[in-house]
N, CA, C and O atoms as a GROMACS GRO file, in nm:
protein
  464
    1MET      N    1   2.383   8.311  -0.566
    1MET     CA    2   2.354   8.253  -0.422
    1MET      C    3   2.335   8.104  -0.459
    1MET      O    4   2.273   8.053  -0.552
    2SER      N    5   2.411   8.047  -0.355
    2SER     CA    6   2.372   7.891  -0.343
    2SER      C    7   2.243   7.866  -0.283
    2SER      O    8   2.192   7.941  -0.200
    3ASP      N    9   2.179   7.733  -0.335
    3ASP     CA   10   2.066   7.677  -0.271
    3ASP      C   11   2.082   7.612  -0.162
    3ASP      O   12   1.998   7.597  -0.073
    4LEU      N   13   2.232   7.557  -0.167
    4LEU     CA   14   2.271   7.452  -0.064
    4LEU      C   15   2.315   7.531   0.076
    4LEU      O   16   2.327   7.466   0.180
    5CYS      N   17   2.339   7.681   0.072
    5CYS     CA   18   2.360   7.735   0.193
    5CYS      C   19   2.241   7.796   0.263
    5CYS      O   20   2.166   7.877   0.208
    6PRO      N   21   2.226   7.749   0.400
    6PRO     CA   22   2.094   7.778   0.457
    6PRO      C   23   2.103   7.978   0.487
    6PRO      O   24   2.000   8.044   0.503
    7SER      N   25   2.215   8.026   0.489
    7SER     CA   26   2.216   8.160   0.499
    7SER      C   27   2.181   8.230   0.398
    7SER      O   28   2.124   8.338   0.408
    8ARG      N   29   2.215   8.166   0.273
    8ARG     CA   30   2.174   8.212   0.142
    8ARG      C   31   2.272   8.349   0.094
    8ARG      O   32   2.243   8.432   0.007
    9GLU      N   33   2.383   8.344   0.169
    9GLU     CA   34   2.474   8.433   0.120
    9GLU      C   35   2.595   8.371   0.104
    9GLU      O   36   2.618   8.265   0.163
   10VAL      N   37   2.689   8.431   0.020
   10VAL     CA   38   2.826   8.391  -0.015
   10VAL      C   39   2.922   8.460   0.087
   10VAL      O   40   2.919   8.579   0.118
   11HIS      N   41   3.018   8.354   0.138
   11HIS     CA   42   3.126   8.388   0.255
   11HIS      C   43   3.254   8.417   0.198
   11HIS      O   44   3.347   8.445   0.274
   12VAL      N   45   3.272   8.415   0.064
   12VAL     CA   46   3.400   8.448  -0.016
   12VAL      C   47   3.397   8.514  -0.123
   12VAL      O   48   3.298   8.512  -0.197
   13ASP      N   49   3.509   8.586  -0.149
   13ASP     CA   50   3.520   8.666  -0.294
   13ASP      C   51   3.535   8.547  -0.390
   13ASP      O   52   3.632   8.472  -0.405
   14VAL      N   53   3.410   8.549  -0.456
   14VAL     CA   54   3.374   8.429  -0.567
   14VAL      C   55   3.492   8.456  -0.678
   14VAL      O   56   3.581   8.373  -0.696
   15ASN      N   57   3.484   8.576  -0.748
   15ASN     CA   58   3.587   8.587  -0.837
   15ASN      C   59   3.726   8.544  -0.812
   15ASN      O   60   3.796   8.486  -0.895
   16LYS      N   61   3.762   8.576  -0.686
   16LYS     CA   62   3.905   8.550  -0.637
   16LYS      C   63   3.918   8.382  -0.661
   16LYS      O   64   4.014   8.334  -0.722
   17PHE      N   65   3.813   8.303  -0.608
   17PHE     CA   66   3.804   8.157  -0.573
   17PHE      C   67   3.787   8.104  -0.719
   17PHE      O   68   3.814   7.985  -0.737
   18ARG      N   69   3.745   8.180  -0.829
   18ARG     CA   70   3.726   8.112  -0.982
   18ARG      C   71   3.861   8.133  -1.023
   18ARG      O   72   3.912   8.058  -1.106
   19GLU      N   73   3.934   8.240  -0.965
   19GLU     CA   74   4.064   8.225  -1.035
   19GLU      C   75   4.167   8.131  -0.973
   19GLU      O   76   4.253   8.082  -1.047
   20ILE      N   77   4.165   8.106  -0.862
   20ILE     CA   78   4.238   7.984  -0.781
   20ILE      C   79   4.192   7.858  -0.861
   20ILE      O   80   4.280   7.784  -0.906
   21ALA      N   81   4.076   7.833  -0.881
   21ALA     CA   82   4.030   7.722  -0.939
   21ALA      C   83   4.068   7.709  -1.070
   21ALA      O   84   4.071   7.595  -1.116
   22GLU      N   85   4.101   7.817  -1.149
   22GLU     CA   86   4.168   7.797  -1.281
   22GLU      C   87   4.328   7.742  -1.286
   22GLU      O   88   4.379   7.670  -1.372
   23GLU      N   89   4.374   7.788  -1.192
   23GLU     CA   90   4.500   7.731  -1.189
   23GLU      C   91   4.532   7.557  -1.185
   23GLU      O   92   4.643   7.504  -1.186
   24VAL      N   93   4.422   7.503  -1.182
   24VAL     CA   94   4.446   7.348  -1.184
   24VAL      C   95   4.375   7.305  -1.308
   24VAL      O   96   4.370   7.184  -1.332
   25SER      N   97   4.314   7.399  -1.396
   25SER     CA   98   4.238   7.336  -1.512
   25SER      C   99   4.337   7.257  -1.590
   25SER      O  100   4.452   7.300  -1.600
   26GLY      N  101   4.296   7.127  -1.654
   26GLY     CA  102   4.387   7.081  -1.745
   26GLY      C  103   4.457   6.945  -1.678
   26GLY      O  104   4.482   6.842  -1.742
   27LEU      N  105   4.482   6.964  -1.542
   27LEU     CA  106   4.544   6.878  -1.465
   27LEU      C  107   4.468   6.718  -1.466
   27LEU      O  108   4.531   6.616  -1.442
   28SER      N  109   4.353   6.721  -1.493
   28SER     CA  110   4.288   6.599  -1.473
   28SER      C  111   4.316   6.535  -1.610
   28SER      O  112   4.296   6.414  -1.609
   29GLU      N  113   4.350   6.576  -1.705
   29GLU     CA  114   4.416   6.529  -1.848
   29GLU      C  115   4.526   6.448  -1.787
   29GLU      O  116   4.513   6.326  -1.800
   30LEU      N  117   4.643   6.495  -1.717
   30LEU     CA  118   4.764   6.413  -1.682
   30LEU      C  119   4.693   6.296  -1.613
   30LEU      O  120   4.704   6.187  -1.670
   31PHE      N  121   4.610   6.300  -1.481
   31PHE     CA  122   4.563   6.205  -1.418
   31PHE      C  123   4.505   6.097  -1.455
   31PHE      O  124   4.503   5.989  -1.398
   32LYS      N  125   4.433   6.142  -1.599
   32LYS     CA  126   4.359   6.028  -1.657
   32LYS      C  127   4.496   5.947  -1.749
   32LYS      O  128   4.484   5.831  -1.789
   33VAL      N  129   4.602   6.017  -1.768
   33VAL     CA  130   4.684   5.955  -1.852
   33VAL      C  131   4.774   5.845  -1.755
   33VAL      O  132   4.813   5.742  -1.808
   34ILE      N  133   4.801   5.871  -1.623
   34ILE     CA  134   4.852   5.798  -1.539
   34ILE      C  135   4.733   5.692  -1.455
   34ILE      O  136   4.766   5.602  -1.379
   35SER      N  137   4.614   5.723  -1.484
   35SER     CA  138   4.532   5.662  -1.430
   35SER      C  139   4.529   5.501  -1.452
   35SER      O  140   4.491   5.414  -1.374
   36ASP      N  141   4.574   5.491  -1.565
   36ASP     CA  142   4.580   5.343  -1.619
   36ASP      C  143   4.684   5.259  -1.561
   36ASP      O  144   4.799   5.289  -1.594
   37GLU      N  145   4.669   5.160  -1.483
   37GLU     CA  146   4.751   5.071  -1.424
   37GLU      C  147   4.894   5.040  -1.497
   37GLU      O  148   5.003   5.039  -1.439
   38THR      N  149   4.868   5.012  -1.655
   38THR     CA  150   4.965   4.969  -1.701
   38THR      C  151   5.065   5.075  -1.720
   38THR      O  152   5.184   5.049  -1.697
   39ARG      N  153   5.028   5.194  -1.761
   39ARG     CA  154   5.092   5.313  -1.765
   39ARG      C  155   5.168   5.369  -1.676
   39ARG      O  156   5.273   5.428  -1.699
   40THR      N  157   5.106   5.348  -1.543
   40THR     CA  158   5.158   5.363  -1.401
   40THR      C  159   5.291   5.296  -1.361
   40THR      O  160   5.390   5.344  -1.306
   41LYS      N  161   5.260   5.145  -1.414
   41LYS     CA  162   5.394   5.057  -1.391
   41LYS      C  163   5.495   5.081  -1.488
   41LYS      O  164   5.614   5.075  -1.458
   42ILE      N  165   5.455   5.110  -1.610
   42ILE     CA  166   5.571   5.160  -1.707
   42ILE      C  167   5.652   5.287  -1.649
   42ILE      O  168   5.774   5.293  -1.640
   43ILE      N  169   5.574   5.374  -1.616
   43ILE     CA  170   5.633   5.483  -1.576
   43ILE      C  171   5.767   5.475  -1.444
   43ILE      O  172   5.878   5.526  -1.432
   44PHE      N  173   5.687   5.387  -1.366
   44PHE     CA  174   5.744   5.338  -1.247
   44PHE      C  175   5.859   5.234  -1.265
   44PHE      O  176   5.939   5.216  -1.173
   45LEU      N  177   5.866   5.177  -1.362
   45LEU     CA  178   5.974   5.078  -1.414
   45LEU      C  179   6.079   5.173  -1.499
   45LEU      O  180   6.199   5.148  -1.496
   46LEU      N  181   6.029   5.274  -1.568
   46LEU     CA  182   6.120   5.360  -1.651
   46LEU      C  183   6.198   5.458  -1.562
   46LEU      O  184   6.307   5.505  -1.594
   47SER      N  185   6.126   5.489  -1.433
   47SER     CA  186   6.232   5.560  -1.331
   47SER      C  187   6.329   5.478  -1.268
   47SER      O  188   6.408   5.535  -1.194
   48GLU      N  189   6.339   5.360  -1.284
   48GLU     CA  190   6.438   5.264  -1.239
   48GLU      C  191   6.550   5.260  -1.333
   48GLU      O  192   6.667   5.263  -1.297
   49ALA      N  193   6.509   5.254  -1.456
   49ALA     CA  194   6.613   5.208  -1.582
   49ALA      C  195   6.559   5.252  -1.693
   49ALA      O  196   6.442   5.288  -1.691
   50GLU      N  197   6.626   5.256  -1.796
   50GLU     CA  198   6.618   5.259  -1.935
   50GLU      C  199   6.570   5.126  -1.963
   50GLU      O  200   6.633   5.030  -1.920
   51LEU      N  201   6.462   5.110  -2.032
   51LEU     CA  202   6.414   4.992  -2.097
   51LEU      C  203   6.370   4.972  -2.234
   51LEU      O  204   6.333   5.076  -2.288
   52CYS      N  205   6.363   4.861  -2.308
   52CYS     CA  206   6.329   4.882  -2.465
   52CYS      C  207   6.173   4.836  -2.430
   52CYS      O  208   6.127   4.818  -2.318
   53THR      N  209   6.113   4.824  -2.545
   53THR     CA  210   5.961   4.764  -2.565
   53THR      C  211   5.992   4.613  -2.532
   53THR      O  212   5.909   4.563  -2.455
   54CYS      N  213   6.079   4.541  -2.566
   54CYS     CA  214   6.062   4.398  -2.540
   54CYS      C  215   6.079   4.376  -2.414
   54CYS      O  216   6.016   4.280  -2.370
   55ASP      N  217   6.156   4.445  -2.326
   55ASP     CA  218   6.198   4.446  -2.162
   55ASP      C  219   6.052   4.450  -2.089
   55ASP      O  220   6.000   4.373  -2.008
   56LEU      N  221   6.006   4.575  -2.150
   56LEU     CA  222   5.864   4.612  -2.080
   56LEU      C  223   5.742   4.498  -2.104
   56LEU      O  224   5.661   4.465  -2.017
   57ALA      N  225   5.746   4.445  -2.246
   57ALA     CA  226   5.665   4.355  -2.243
   57ALA      C  227   5.670   4.229  -2.148
   57ALA      O  228   5.576   4.180  -2.084
   58GLU      N  229   5.806   4.187  -2.154
   58GLU     CA  230   5.820   4.057  -2.088
   58GLU      C  231   5.808   4.067  -1.938
   58GLU      O  232   5.777   3.968  -1.872
   59ILE      N  233   5.838   4.216  -1.867
   59ILE     CA  234   5.830   4.246  -1.728
   59ILE      C  235   5.692   4.242  -1.694
   59ILE      O  236   5.658   4.188  -1.588
   60LEU      N  237   5.593   4.301  -1.786
   60LEU     CA  238   5.444   4.321  -1.755
   60LEU      C  239   5.371   4.194  -1.820
   60LEU      O  240   5.250   4.184  -1.805
   61GLY      N  241   5.434   4.105  -1.886
   61GLY     CA  242   5.356   3.995  -1.937
   61GLY      C  243   5.253   4.059  -2.050
   61GLY      O  244   5.142   4.007  -2.062
   62LEU      N  245   5.288   4.166  -2.128
   62LEU     CA  246   5.184   4.206  -2.231
   62LEU      C  247   5.254   4.196  -2.358
   62LEU      O  248   5.370   4.158  -2.371
   63THR      N  249   5.175   4.232  -2.452
   63THR     CA  250   5.232   4.201  -2.592
   63THR      C  251   5.301   4.333  -2.632
   63THR      O  252   5.292   4.434  -2.564
   64LEU      N  253   5.371   4.326  -2.748
   64LEU     CA  254   5.457   4.444  -2.807
   64LEU      C  255   5.350   4.571  -2.824
   64LEU      O  256   5.359   4.683  -2.774
   65PRO      N  257   5.248   4.518  -2.910
   65PRO     CA  258   5.171   4.623  -2.948
   65PRO      C  259   5.101   4.697  -2.838
   65PRO      O  260   5.076   4.818  -2.846
   66THR      N  261   5.068   4.613  -2.723
   66THR     CA  262   5.002   4.681  -2.626
   66THR      C  263   5.094   4.772  -2.525
   66THR      O  264   5.045   4.859  -2.453
   67ILE      N  265   5.230   4.741  -2.528
   67ILE     CA  266   5.321   4.831  -2.471
   67ILE      C  267   5.327   4.963  -2.581
   67ILE      O  268   5.309   5.083  -2.556
   68SER      N  269   5.354   4.904  -2.703
   68SER     CA  270   5.385   5.046  -2.781
   68SER      C  271   5.254   5.140  -2.766
   68SER      O  272   5.268   5.262  -2.757
   69HIS      N  273   5.131   5.081  -2.762
   69HIS     CA  274   5.012   5.164  -2.782
   69HIS      C  275   5.022   5.253  -2.631
   69HIS      O  276   4.986   5.370  -2.638
   70HIS      N  277   5.072   5.202  -2.490
   70HIS     CA  278   5.078   5.271  -2.376
   70HIS      C  279   5.202   5.387  -2.416
   70HIS      O  280   5.175   5.506  -2.422
   71LEU      N  281   5.320   5.342  -2.438
   71LEU     CA  282   5.415   5.420  -2.484
   71LEU      C  283   5.385   5.554  -2.567
   71LEU      O  284   5.427   5.664  -2.534
   72LYS      N  285   5.312   5.530  -2.671
   72LYS     CA  286   5.260   5.648  -2.747
   72LYS      C  287   5.206   5.728  -2.660
   72LYS      O  288   5.245   5.844  -2.652
   73GLN      N  289   5.121   5.687  -2.592
   73GLN     CA  290   5.019   5.769  -2.494
   73GLN      C  291   5.104   5.850  -2.379
   73GLN      O  292   5.062   5.953  -2.326
   74LEU      N  293   5.217   5.795  -2.350
   74LEU     CA  294   5.286   5.843  -2.252
   74LEU      C  295   5.374   5.944  -2.318
   74LEU      O  296   5.396   6.051  -2.261
   75LYS      N  297   5.431   5.914  -2.448
   75LYS     CA  298   5.529   6.022  -2.498
   75LYS      C  299   5.442   6.126  -2.572
   75LYS      O  300   5.505   6.220  -2.621
   76SER      N  301   5.321   6.126  -2.588
   76SER     CA  302   5.230   6.232  -2.645
   76SER      C  303   5.223   6.342  -2.522
   76SER      O  304   5.208   6.459  -2.555
   77TYR      N  305   5.232   6.306  -2.368
   77TYR     CA  306   5.229   6.379  -2.283
   77TYR      C  307   5.377   6.403  -2.212
   77TYR      O  308   5.390   6.441  -2.095
   78ARG      N  309   5.455   6.383  -2.278
   78ARG     CA  310   5.594   6.400  -2.263
   78ARG      C  311   5.625   6.340  -2.127
   78ARG      O  312   5.705   6.398  -2.054
   79LEU      N  313   5.568   6.231  -2.090
   79LEU     CA  314   5.597   6.162  -1.971
   79LEU      C  315   5.730   6.084  -1.971
   79LEU      O  316   5.817   6.083  -1.884
   80VAL      N  317   5.728   6.009  -2.105
   80VAL     CA  318   5.867   5.931  -2.138
   80VAL      C  319   5.921   5.973  -2.283
   80VAL      O  320   5.854   6.027  -2.371
   81ARG      N  321   6.055   5.937  -2.290
   81ARG     CA  322   6.112   5.971  -2.417
   81ARG      C  323   6.197   5.862  -2.478
   81ARG      O  324   6.219   5.760  -2.413
   82ASN      N  325   6.232   5.873  -2.565
   82ASN     CA  326   6.318   5.717  -2.625
   82ASN      C  327   6.436   5.782  -2.704
   82ASN      O  328   6.446   5.898  -2.743
   83ARG      N  329   6.520   5.681  -2.715
   83ARG     CA  330   6.657   5.735  -2.805
   83ARG      C  331   6.688   5.581  -2.856
   83ARG      O  332   6.660   5.482  -2.790
   84ARG      N  333   6.741   5.579  -2.962
   84ARG     CA  334   6.794   5.470  -3.047
   84ARG      C  335   6.932   5.461  -3.008
   84ARG      O  336   7.009   5.555  -2.987
   85GLU      N  337   6.962   5.299  -2.997
   85GLU     CA  338   7.091   5.262  -2.976
   85GLU      C  339   7.103   5.100  -3.079
   85GLU      O  340   7.056   4.988  -3.060
   86GLY      N  341   7.170   5.143  -3.163
   86GLY     CA  342   7.152   5.042  -3.244
   86GLY      C  343   7.054   5.006  -3.303
   86GLY      O  344   7.004   5.095  -3.372
   87LYS      N  345   6.985   4.875  -3.307
   87LYS     CA  346   6.859   4.849  -3.353
   87LYS      C  347   6.765   4.863  -3.262
   87LYS      O  348   6.645   4.860  -3.290
   88SER      N  349   6.820   4.882  -3.128
   88SER     CA  350   6.695   4.893  -3.017
   88SER      C  351   6.662   5.048  -2.986
   88SER      O  352   6.747   5.136  -3.002
   89VAL      N  353   6.531   5.075  -2.940
   89VAL     CA  354   6.504   5.195  -2.908
   89VAL      C  355   6.471   5.161  -2.759
   89VAL      O  356   6.401   5.068  -2.719
   90LEU      N  357   6.542   5.264  -2.680
   90LEU     CA  358   6.518   5.258  -2.553
   90LEU      C  359   6.448   5.387  -2.492
   90LEU      O  360   6.454   5.504  -2.531
   91TYR      N  361   6.373   5.324  -2.372
   91TYR     CA  362   6.256   5.450  -2.334
   91TYR      C  363   6.314   5.454  -2.173
   91TYR      O  364   6.351   5.366  -2.095
   92SER      N  365   6.304   5.611  -2.167
   92SER     CA  366   6.323   5.662  -2.006
   92SER      C  367   6.220   5.770  -1.976
   92SER      O  368   6.137   5.819  -2.053
   93LEU      N  369   6.248   5.802  -1.830
   93LEU     CA  370   6.139   5.880  -1.781
   93LEU      C  371   6.158   6.021  -1.852
   93LEU      O  372   6.274   6.061  -1.839
   94GLY      N  373   6.103   6.079  -1.901
   94GLY     CA  374   6.072   6.217  -1.955
   94GLY      C  375   6.068   6.328  -1.872
   94GLY      O  376   6.134   6.430  -1.886
   95ASP      N  377   5.956   6.293  -1.754
   95ASP     CA  378   5.964   6.398  -1.653
   95ASP      C  379   5.933   6.321  -1.508
   95ASP      O  380   5.848   6.244  -1.462
   96HIS      N  381   6.071   6.399  -1.458
   96HIS     CA  382   6.070   6.338  -1.301
   96HIS      C  383   5.987   6.377  -1.220
   96HIS      O  384   5.986   6.323  -1.109
   97HIS      N  385   5.881   6.496  -1.254
   97HIS     CA  386   5.785   6.512  -1.159
   97HIS      C  387   5.654   6.406  -1.157
   97HIS      O  388   5.582   6.395  -1.058
   98VAL      N  389   5.640   6.353  -1.244
   98VAL     CA  390   5.520   6.247  -1.211
   98VAL      C  391   5.572   6.130  -1.143
   98VAL      O  392   5.490   6.055  -1.087
   99ILE      N  393   5.689   6.104  -1.139
   99ILE     CA  394   5.723   5.984  -1.066
   99ILE      C  395   5.707   6.037  -0.905
   99ILE      O  396   5.695   5.958  -0.812
  100ASP      N  397   5.708   6.186  -0.889
  100ASP     CA  398   5.677   6.220  -0.754
  100ASP      C  399   5.531   6.196  -0.723
  100ASP      O  400   5.495   6.180  -0.606
  101LEU      N  401   5.449   6.195  -0.821
  101LEU     CA  402   5.312   6.193  -0.797
  101LEU      C  403   5.290   6.038  -0.775
  101LEU      O  404   5.211   5.993  -0.692
  102ILE      N  405   5.353   5.977  -0.840
  102ILE     CA  406   5.323   5.844  -0.824
  102ILE      C  407   5.370   5.753  -0.684
  102ILE      O  408   5.318   5.652  -0.638
  103HIS      N  409   5.487   5.829  -0.637
  103HIS     CA  410   5.534   5.798  -0.500
  103HIS      C  411   5.458   5.846  -0.411
  103HIS      O  412   5.444   5.769  -0.316
  104ILE      N  413   5.390   5.962  -0.402
  104ILE     CA  414   5.300   6.024  -0.319
  104ILE      C  415   5.168   5.929  -0.307
  104ILE      O  416   5.100   5.906  -0.207
  105ALA      N  417   5.155   5.883  -0.430
  105ALA     CA  418   5.017   5.819  -0.430
  105ALA      C  419   5.038   5.669  -0.378
  105ALA      O  420   4.952   5.621  -0.305
  106ARG      N  421   5.128   5.608  -0.406
  106ARG     CA  422   5.190   5.482  -0.337
  106ARG      C  423   5.184   5.502  -0.191
  106ARG      O  424   5.120   5.436  -0.109
  107GLU      N  425   5.256   5.600  -0.174
  107GLU     CA  426   5.257   5.614  -0.008
  107GLU      C  427   5.108   5.611   0.054
  107GLU      O  428   5.075   5.537   0.146
  108HIS      N  429   5.037   5.690   0.000
  108HIS     CA  430   4.884   5.706   0.041
  108HIS      C  431   4.811   5.596   0.027
  108HIS      O  432   4.716   5.569   0.100
  109PHE      N  433   4.856   5.518  -0.080
  109PHE     CA  434   4.779   5.367  -0.095
  109PHE      C  435   4.798   5.279   0.013
  109PHE      O  436   4.719   5.201   0.066
  110GLN      N  437   4.928   5.305   0.041
  110GLN     CA  438   4.969   5.218   0.165
  110GLN      C  439   4.927   5.260   0.292
  110GLN      O  440   4.899   5.170   0.371
  111GLU      N  441   4.917   5.381   0.333
  111GLU     CA  442   4.874   5.432   0.454
  111GLU      C  443   4.697   5.362   0.433
  111GLU      O  444   4.654   5.289   0.522
  112LEU      N  445   4.629   5.387   0.337
  112LEU     CA  446   4.523   5.329   0.326
  112LEU      C  447   4.499   5.191   0.379
  112LEU      O  448   4.421   5.169   0.472
  113SER      N  449   4.580   5.085   0.307
  113SER     CA  450   4.600   4.947   0.326
  113SER      C  451   4.617   4.935   0.481
  113SER      O  452   4.534   4.872   0.548
  114GLU      N  453   4.708   4.986   0.528
  114GLU     CA  454   4.746   4.980   0.668
  114GLU      C  455   4.642   5.011   0.772
  114GLU      O  456   4.647   4.949   0.879
  115GLY      N  457   4.570   5.079   0.756
  115GLY     CA  458   4.414   5.140   0.815
  115GLY      C  459   4.297   5.021   0.814
  115GLY      O  460   4.192   5.027   0.876
  116ASP      N  461   4.348   4.896   0.717
  116ASP     CA  462   4.219   4.817   0.721
  116ASP      C  463   4.237   4.723   0.852
  116ASP      O  464   4.148   4.644   0.885
   0.00000   0.00000   0.00000
């Protein structure tokens, strides 16, 4: 029983809803990874084209070690992948579902901004 409910009775099948809640367990880890502004920008840029670390550093105005750190985190979640071309390593989007999340979040953010 909940202390918050005035009627002191449960109105749903608690076990059923616990199972439903379990379906999203672990998703917060993905959101933690993409919650960083730099990583979100990297994903967004890689959805447009393959880029090397130098390209990303120049575009975002960051150091190579900083970009490499973010790419390592994104690779650990298989959100980006890389391939070697001569001496260069090119990065691309590894999971196209994540760009869908970013597009949806961007639309939502634009709607919030328009409401001001």
